[in-house]
Every structure is written in C-alpha cells, then in structure tokens.
C-alpha positions in Angstrom: -1.3 36.0 2.8 -1.6 39.8 3.1 -0.1 39.5 6.6 3.0 37.7 5.4 3.5 40.0 2.4 3.3 43.1 4.5 6.8 44.4 5.3 5.5 45.7 8.6 5.1 42.0 9.7 8.9 41.6 9.2 10.3 44.8 10.8 10.0 46.7 7.5 12.0 44.3 5.4 11.0 43.8 1.8 9.3 40.4 1.0 9.8 38.0 -1.9 7.1 35.4 -2.5 7.7 32.0 -4.1 4.7 29.7 -4.8 4.7 25.9 -5.2 1.8 23.6 -5.8 1.2 23.1 -2.1 3.0 26.0 -0.3 3.7 29.8 -0.3 7.2 30.8 0.8 8.0 34.4 1.9 11.7 35.5 1.9 12.6 38.5 4.1 15.7 39.5 5.8 17.4 36.5 7.3 14.2 34.5 7.5 12.0 32.3 5.3 8.4 31.8 6.2 6.4 28.9 4.8 2.6 28.5 4.7 0.6 25.6 3.4 -1.9 26.3 0.6 -5.5 25.5 1.4 -5.7 22.6 -1.1 -7.1 19.1 -1.0 -5.4 16.8 -3.5 -5.4 13.0 -3.8 -2.2 12.8 -1.7 -2.6 15.7 0.7 -5.3 17.6 2.6 -4.6 21.1 3.8 -8.2 22.2 3.5 -8.6 23.4 7.1 -6.5 25.6 9.4 -6.2 22.7 11.9 -4.8 20.4 9.2 -2.3 23.0 8.0 -1.2 23.7 11.6 -0.6 19.9 12.2 1.3 19.6 8.9 3.5 22.6 9.8 4.4 21.1 13.2 5.1 17.8 11.5 7.4 19.4 8.9 9.4 21.1 11.6 9.7 17.9 13.6 10.8 15.7 10.7 13.2 18.1 9.0 14.9 19.2 12.2 16.6 15.8 12.3 18.2 16.2 8.9 18.6 20.0 8.8 19.5 21.1 12.3 19.4 24.9 12.7 17.3 25.5 9.6 13.8 25.0 11.0 13.2 27.5 13.8 9.6 26.7 14.8 5.9 26.6 13.9 3.6 29.6 14.6 -0.1 30.0 14.7 -1.8 32.8 12.7 -4.9 33.8 14.8 -7.7 36.2 14.3 -7.7 38.8 17.0 -10.9 39.5 18.9 -10.9 43.1 17.7 -10.4 42.2 14.1 -7.3 41.5 11.9 -4.9 38.6 12.2 -1.5 38.2 13.9 1.3 35.7 14.2 1.2 34.0 17.6 -1.8 36.1 18.5 -4.8 35.2 20.7 -8.0 34.2 19.1 -9.4 31.9 16.4 -6.8 29.8 14.5 -6.9 30.8 10.8 -3.6 29.5 9.6 -0.1 28.4 10.5 3.4 29.4 9.3 6.8 27.8 9.6 9.8 30.0 10.5 13.1 29.0 8.8 16.6 30.4 8.8 17.1 31.8 5.3 20.1 30.5 3.3 21.6 31.7 0.1 19.7 30.0 -2.8 23.1 29.6 -4.5 23.8 27.0 -1.8 21.1 24.6 -3.1 22.7 21.6 -4.7 20.6 22.0 -7.9 22.0 25.5 -8.4 25.5 24.2 -7.7 25.0 21.4 -10.3 24.1 24.0 -12.9 27.3 25.9 -12.1 29.4 22.8 -12.2 30.3 23.1 -8.6 29.3 19.6 -7.3 32.5 17.9 -6.2 33.2 14.3 -5.6 34.0 15.2 -2.0 30.7 16.9 -1.5 28.7 14.1 -3.1 30.5 11.6 -0.9 29.5 13.5 2.2 25.9 13.7 1.0 25.7 9.9 0.2 27.1 9.0 3.7 24.7 11.4 5.4 21.8 9.8 3.6 23.0 6.3 4.5 23.2 7.4 8.2 19.8 9.0 8.0 18.3 5.8 6.6 19.9 3.7 9.2 18.0 5.4 12.0 14.8 6.2 10.1 11.6 4.8 11.7 10.7 1.3 10.4 7.7 0.6 8.2 5.7 -2.5 7.3 7.8 -5.7 7.2 5.8 -7.2 4.3 4.6 -6.2 0.9 7.7 -4.5 -0.5 6.8 -5.5 -4.1 3.1 -4.6 -3.7 4.1 -1.2 -2.4 6.0 -0.5 -5.6 3.2 -2.0 -7.7 0.8 0.6 -6.3 3.2 3.4 -7.3 3.3 2.0 -10.9 -0.5 1.8 -11.1 -0.9 5.4 -10.0 1.8 6.7 -12.3 0.3 4.9 -15.4 -3.0 6.7 -14.8 -1.1 10.0 -14.4 0.9 9.5 -17.6 -2.3 8.8 -19.6 -4.1 11.9 -18.4 -1.0 14.2 -18.7 -1.9 15.3 -22.2 1.7 14.6 -23.4 2.0 10.8 -23.5 -0.1 8.5 -25.6 -1.8 5.5 -24.2 0.8 3.4 -25.9 3.7 5.3 -24.3 2.1 5.1 -20.9 1.5 1.4 -21.3 5.0 0.7 -22.6 6.9 2.2 -19.7 4.4 0.8 -17.2 4.8 -2.7 -18.7 8.6 -2.4 -18.6 8.5 -1.3 -15.0 6.2 -4.1 -14.0 8.4 -6.7 -15.8 11.3 -5.4 -13.8 9.3 -5.4 -10.6 8.4 -9.1 -11.1 12.1 -9.9 -11.6 12.8 -8.3 -8.3 9.7 -9.2 -6.4 11.4 -11.7 -4.0 14.2 -9.2 -3.3 11.7 -6.3 -2.7 9.7 -8.5 -0.2 12.9 -9.7 1.4 14.1 -6.2 2.0 10.8 -5.2 3.6 11.0 -8.3 5.9 14.5 -7.1 6.9 13.2 -3.7 7.9 14.6 -1.7 4.9 11.2 -0.2 4.2 11.3 2.9 6.4 9.8 6.4 6.9 12.2 8.2 4.6 12.6 11.7 3.2 10.4 11.0 0.2 11.5 13.9 -2.0 15.2 13.5 -2.1 16.4 15.4 -5.1 19.2 18.1 -5.5 16.8 21.0 -4.9 16.0 19.7 -1.4 19.6 19.5 -0.3 21.5 22.6 0.7 24.7 23.7 2.3 24.6 25.3 5.7 27.9 26.5 7.1 29.6 24.2 4.5 27.6 21.1 5.6 25.0 19.4 3.4 21.5 19.3 4.9 18.4 17.4 3.7 15.2 19.5 4.0 11.6 19.8 2.8 10.8 16.1 3.2 7.3 14.8 2.6 5.6 15.6 5.9 2.0 15.4 4.8 1.7 11.8 3.9 3.5 9.1 5.9 2.4 6.4 3.5 3.9 8.2 0.6 7.2 8.7 2.4 7.4 5.1 3.8 9.3 3.2 1.2 12.4 1.1 0.5 15.4 3.2 1.5 17.0 2.6 -1.9 13.9 4.0 -3.6 14.4 7.1 -1.5 18.1 7.3 -2.6 17.2 6.7 -6.2 15.6 10.1 -6.6 19.0 11.7 -6.0 20.7 9.3 -8.4 18.1 9.9 -11.1 18.4 13.7 -10.7 22.2 13.5 -11.1 22.0 11.2 -14.0 19.4 13.3 -15.8 21.6 16.3 -15.5 24.5 14.5 -17.2 26.4 13.9 -14.0 26.6 10.1 -14.4 30.0 9.8 -12.6 28.6 11.6 -9.6 25.5 9.4 -9.6 27.7 6.3 -9.6 29.9 7.8 -6.9 26.9 8.6 -4.7 25.5 5.0 -5.1 28.9 3.4 -4.3 29.6 5.6 -1.3 26.1 4.9 0.0 26.5 1.2 -0.3 29.9 1.4 1.4 28.1 2.5 4.5 24.8 0.6 4.1 26.1 -2.7 2.9 23.8 -5.2 1.0 26.1 -5.0 -2.0 24.0 -7.4 -4.1 20.9 -5.2 -3.7 22.7 -2.7 -6.0 20.7 -4.6 -8.7 17.5 -2.7 -7.6 18.9 0.7 -8.4 18.1 0.8 -12.2 14.5 -0.2 -11.5 14.1 2.4 -8.8 15.8 5.1 -11.0 13.4 4.2 -13.8 10.3 4.6 -11.6 11.6 7.9 -10.3 12.2 9.1 -13.9 8.8 8.0 -15.0 7.1 9.9 -12.2 9.1 12.9 -13.0 8.0 12.6 -16.6 4.3 12.8 -15.6 4.9 15.7 -13.2 6.7 17.8 -15.8 4.0 16.8 -18.4 1.3 18.1 -16.0 3.1 21.3 -15.5 3.1 21.9 -19.3 -0.7 21.9 -19.5 -1.1 25.6 -18.4 2.4 26.7 -19.2 1.7 28.8 -22.3 4.8 29.5 -24.3 6.8 27.3 -21.9 4.7 24.3 -22.7 6.7 22.9 -25.5 10.1 22.9 -23.6 8.3 21.2 -20.7 6.8 18.6 -23.0 10.3 17.9 -24.4 11.7 17.6 -20.9 9.0 15.1 -19.9 9.9 13.0 -22.9 13.6 13.1 -21.9 12.6 11.8 -18.4 10.6 9.0 -20.0 13.6 8.1 -22.2 15.8 7.9 -19.1 13.3 5.5 -17.5 13.5 3.2 -20.5 17.3 3.4 -20.5 17.4 2.4 -16.8 15.3 -0.6 -17.5 17.4 -1.9 -20.4 18.5 -5.4 -19.4 22.3 -5.8 -19.3 24.2 -8.9 -18.5 26.5 -8.7 -15.4 30.2 -8.5 -15.9 33.2 -8.7 -13.6 36.1 -6.4 -14.3 39.3 -6.5 -12.2 41.8 -3.7 -12.2 45.2 -4.5 -10.6 48.6 -2.8 -10.4 51.1 -1.5 -7.8 50.4 1.4 -5.6 50.3 4.7 -7.5 49.2 3.2 -10.8 45.8 4.9 -10.5 43.5 1.9 -10.1 40.8 3.7 -8.1 40.8 6.6 -10.5 40.3 4.3 -13.4 37.6 2.3 -11.6 35.7 5.6 -10.9 36.0 6.6 -14.6 34.9 3.1 -15.8 32.0 2.2 -13.5 29.4 4.8 -14.8 29.6 3.2 -18.3 29.0 -0.4 -17.2 25.4 -1.5 -17.2 22.3 0.7 -16.9 22.2 3.8 -14.6 23.8 4.2 -12.1 26.5 1.9 -13.5 28.7 -0.7 -11.8 29.3 -1.4 -8.1 33.0 -0.8 -7.2 34.5 -3.1 -4.7 37.9 -1.9 -3.4 40.3 -3.7 -1.2 41.3 -0.5 0.6 37.7 0.1 1.7 37.2 -3.5 2.7 40.4 -3.3 4.9 39.2 -0.1 6.6 35.8 -1.7 7.2 37.4 -4.7 8.8 38.9 -2.4 11.4 35.7 -0.3 11.8 37.6 2.8 10.5 36.4 5.5 8.2 37.8 5.1 4.7 40.1 8.1 4.9 41.6 7.0 8.3 45.2 5.6 8.2 45.5 2.1 9.6 48.4 0.8 11.7 51.0 -1.6 10.1 49.3 -4.6 11.8 46.4 -4.1 9.4 48.6 -5.0 6.5 49.9 -8.4 7.8 49.6 -11.3 5.3 46.8 -12.9 7.3 44.7 -9.7 7.2 45.3 -9.2 3.5 44.1 -12.8 3.0 40.9 -11.9 4.7 40.6 -8.7 2.6 41.0 -10.6 -0.7 38.7 -13.4 0.4 36.0 -10.9 1.2 36.6 -9.0 -2.1 36.0 -12.2 -4.0 33.0 -13.2 -2.0 31.3 -9.8 -2.4 32.0 -9.8 -6.1 30.5 -13.3 -6.4 27.3 -12.4 -4.7 26.9 -9.2 -6.8 27.4 -10.8 -10.2 25.1 -13.6 -9.2 22.4 -11.0 -8.5 23.0 -9.4 -11.9 25.2 -6.5 -10.8 28.2 -5.3 -12.9 31.3 -5.2 -10.8 34.6 -3.3 -10.9 37.1 -4.8 -8.4 40.0 -2.6 -7.5 43.1 -4.0 -5.7 46.8 -4.5 -6.1 46.3 -8.1 -7.0 50.1 -8.8 -6.9 49.6 -12.4 -5.9 48.7 -14.8 -8.8 46.3 -16.7 -6.5 44.3 -13.5 -5.8 44.1 -12.8 -9.6 43.1 -16.4 -10.4 40.4 -16.3 -7.7 38.6 -13.4 -9.4 38.6 -15.3 -12.6 37.1 -18.4 -10.9 34.4 -16.2 -9.4 33.3 -15.1 -12.8 33.5 -18.6 -14.3 31.5 -20.1 -11.5 28.8 -17.4 -11.9 28.8 -17.8 -15.7 29.6 -14.2 -16.4 32.3 -12.6 -18.5 35.6 -11.6 -16.9 38.0 -8.9 -17.9 41.3 -8.4 -16.1 43.5 -5.4 -16.6 47.0 -4.7 -15.1 48.3 -1.1 -14.9 52.0 -0.8 -15.6 54.3 2.2 -15.1 57.9 3.3 -14.7 58.8 3.0 -11.0 59.9 6.6 -10.9 56.3 7.8 -11.8 54.8 5.6 -9.1 57.3 6.9 -6.5 56.4 10.5 -7.4 52.6 9.8 -7.3 52.7 8.0 -3.9 55.0 10.6 -2.4 52.6 13.4 -3.5 49.4 11.7 -2.0 47.5 13.7 0.6 44.5 12.0 2.2 42.5 9.5 0.3 41.7 5.8 1.0 45.1 4.3 0.3 47.6 4.0 3.1 50.5 3.1 0.8 53.7 4.9 1.3 56.9 5.0 -0.8 58.3 2.4 1.5 55.3 0.1 0.8 55.7 0.7 -2.9 59.4 -0.3 -2.7 58.5 -3.6 -1.2 55.9 -4.2 -3.9 58.5 -3.4 -6.6 60.9 -5.9 -5.0 58.4 -8.8 -5.1 57.7 -10.9 -8.1 54.0 -10.9 -9.0 54.4 -13.9 -11.2 53.1 -14.2 -14.8 50.4 -11.7 -15.3 47.9 -12.7 -17.9 45.6 -9.7 -17.6 45.7 -7.1 -20.4 48.3 -4.5 -19.8 47.5 -0.8 -19.6 49.9 2.1 -19.4 49.3 3.8 -16.1 50.9 7.0 -17.5 48.2 7.3 -20.1 45.1 9.6 -19.5 42.6 7.8 -17.4 39.8 8.5 -19.9 41.8 6.8 -22.6 42.3 3.7 -20.5 38.6 3.6 -19.5 37.6 3.8 -23.2 40.1 1.0 -24.0 38.5 -1.2 -21.4 35.0 -0.4 -22.7 36.2 -1.2 -26.2 37.3 -4.6 -25.2 34.1 -5.2 -23.3 32.0 -4.2 -26.2 34.0 -6.2 -28.7 33.9 -9.3 -26.5 37.7 -9.5 -26.6 39.3 -11.7 -24.0 41.5 -9.4 -21.9 44.4 -11.7 -21.2 
C-alpha cells in the first residue's frame, strides 16, 4: 500500500486512492493501478499473495477482450533480498498490481447518465456490443438454468434478512414473488441452458462498468474472481444494465437497449424473461445498498431509502401484465418508429414492449446492418411479402410467450393489416391498430430531410405510396403532425380504457 501511495513509485506524480470492498485503486498521471484487498468472503478469496496474483492475471485476460487498450498488464510486487518491496522486483511475492490506462472519470456511463448525456445512438452501440460479446462468450453448463437462478434467490433472501433494513416479511415477500416467476419460466430457463445461452459473462454489467475510450464504449471490471458467479444466462447479464437504466428514470433507454440487443441476438419470445431478471437484479441491489448503510453514519438513512426503492422496482418488474399487440401503420414519414419508441417503455413491466419493425426485418433478410441502404431489389413485392409474413410470425410467437408487442410497418395493404389482427385473435390477446395520417406536404418534407436511420424510403418511394389506394382502414386514426408524446398517451389511454381501436 505504502509503495503504491508513494509518488516516487510513479515518477513523482501525485496519487489519488479509491477503495472498494475488494480492491484499492491508485490514480496517478496517465495510469491507474489496481490491487486486490487481502480479504476472504463467501464469494471471493484474496487471502494470499498467490491468489491475488492469479486474480490480477485473470482480470487482465478477461477484460482485455471487451476493453482493448485499457488493461496494460499485471505486475508482481516482490520483497527485495535487502529489504523493501518493488514492482517487478526479484524476491518473495508479496502482492500483485494491475496496470491500466487512466481515463477521464467523466467518461463513465453512470456519470454521463447523471449529466443527461446518454444518447440513443450511444445506448444502441452499447447494446450491440454486449450482444456481440455474449455471442462469443465461453459456454457454460447446458442444464439447470432454473436451478442456477433458484440458488441466486436463496442467497439473496438470506442477505435481505440480515441486512438490518428489511423485515422478514419483506424479504419473504420479494423472494416468494421471484420464485413464483421462476416457476412460470422454469421450462424456458432450462431450455435456454440446453441451447448454450448460459455462458461465462461479464457478471457486473452496470453503467459504472462501461466507459468511453476514444469515443467507443468499453466493458470493463468484470467478475474475474468467481467463474461460477459470472456464468449465467446472457439475458441475466444484460438485465443489470437494463435495471440500472430503469432505476435512474431512463426507461426509454432501457427499452431501447433491450430491443437493440434482441435485434442482434434473436430469440424474440425470450424477451418475456427480462422482467424477472430485472427484478432479481434490483432485489440484489437492494440488499447490497442495505448492507452499505450499516456503518454509513449520517448517510445511513439515504442508503436505507435507496435500498427500499430498489426493492420497489423489483416488485414492479414482477407485476403480472397480460400481453397485448399494438400495430402502428402509416406512409413513410409519418413517424411510426418514433411513436413506437415512445410507446414501448409504457407497455407491460420493465423494460416494456418488444418492438418489431419491418425495416429491421428487411435488413436482416439481406444480412445488412440496420442503417445500411438496400438496393431496389430488396423492395420487390415478393420480398415485402416475406417481410410481413415474418413480422406476423414473430409477433405471434412473442404474444404467445406473454410479451407485449409494438409492430411498426407501413401496413398499406389491407391483407397485412388483417393478418396482424388475426395473430392477436388466434393468441387470445387484445389488439390495437393505429394509422398515422398527415398532409402529403409534411411527409415529403420529412422524408427529404432524413439523414441516416433505418428507413430507406425516398420521396420517390413516398409518391408511389401516395398514389396507391390502401383500401378501407379500420384502425384508429392519429394525426402524424401532433407531438409524439401526445399520440403515445392517446394510445395508452385507449389501452387502459379497453377501447377498441378501430
């Protein structure tokens, strides 16, 4: 410790020390140095220099894959034969230290969230990066997906009861609700494990463990000390980020992250697991914050209140909500996707509804990124028929699994509109259809002004749409020129009132 705090060990630079429950971090110049604390806890053992050295090497190895350029190496701290200790010295191993490239703490995503600087574009990149990371993560056991989560619930119940904040009744209530949800999802959890979706993940994937380096998001500080703890369903790994965003009042970004992740990862119907996983993450966070309040002095009461807020989020995520299918149609430029994004966070428990968009389906059919413009051949009638058939099929599988859906497409053909209604009827779930209308001049201006994005529609495409007869539209009409928030609230009002949107 004295060695790392001594400016002479760092070329004379001043040193700032940050302590966590299992590490000491020393910030100096353009470097950050991290040492493991000599602790032995139920989930981690750093009690010997050899164990700390092994953990440091493992941390560099694992995090280098998701944060290239951040982790620079692992160094021994040795006792010199003549006395004293030195980094990379000869002699008896007494400790180990990780060398990291220092970055501006303002570039941590939790700091950016506080400043209101998390953009949809950045969250989209983060979600896609996590999906890519999960796709290549080492596989775990292909059985016992539900039992793995039951073990988490059992440990957390004991922690809640001994936290000094929650009563036995509160601990039992949230545990019982989580276990009920687990039993509803048991077959799905086991199926995902059998399919190889339990993997060696990050394990601690919240906003404070994501930073920007040279403008690119990087995942760092994963759980390196306990492979069993970090080996989990990839959606449970993702759920920590979603829970963190939702808790901070950033529900739209949580919903966006979930949807962009599923765009890459697939398995649409497994979206139904996210509320359960978010609840478990929130309940764990509740007990962690509660434990921090024990010796917090004057800060104890705010921490106790924060712990109760996390517990309330866990209960909210577990609230049972019937699935619903909402379809939003309209010509290019009417703002369908913007409205879908505004509506989805308010449908069902956190993180809201799965959005299924025809534009994204079309790009996926051609193996192209969502923002890539497709050639004209991709818009031939036979291709569009495949797109709408897939849209309906994916919506059907999702609502059957209990997922609320917002489907977003032009829906200019009556057969495509009717097919969505049939999907809802066959699944026995409510259907609400909405048609965005607008003066053609506004649509022309909007389409002409587009830069980037998912839609490939041009003014020429719009003119062809305007020239075609969409037939009798029975869906509820909305003014595309109205503020998107107003239209979203109008839809939610109809949903809550049970009104038939036709």
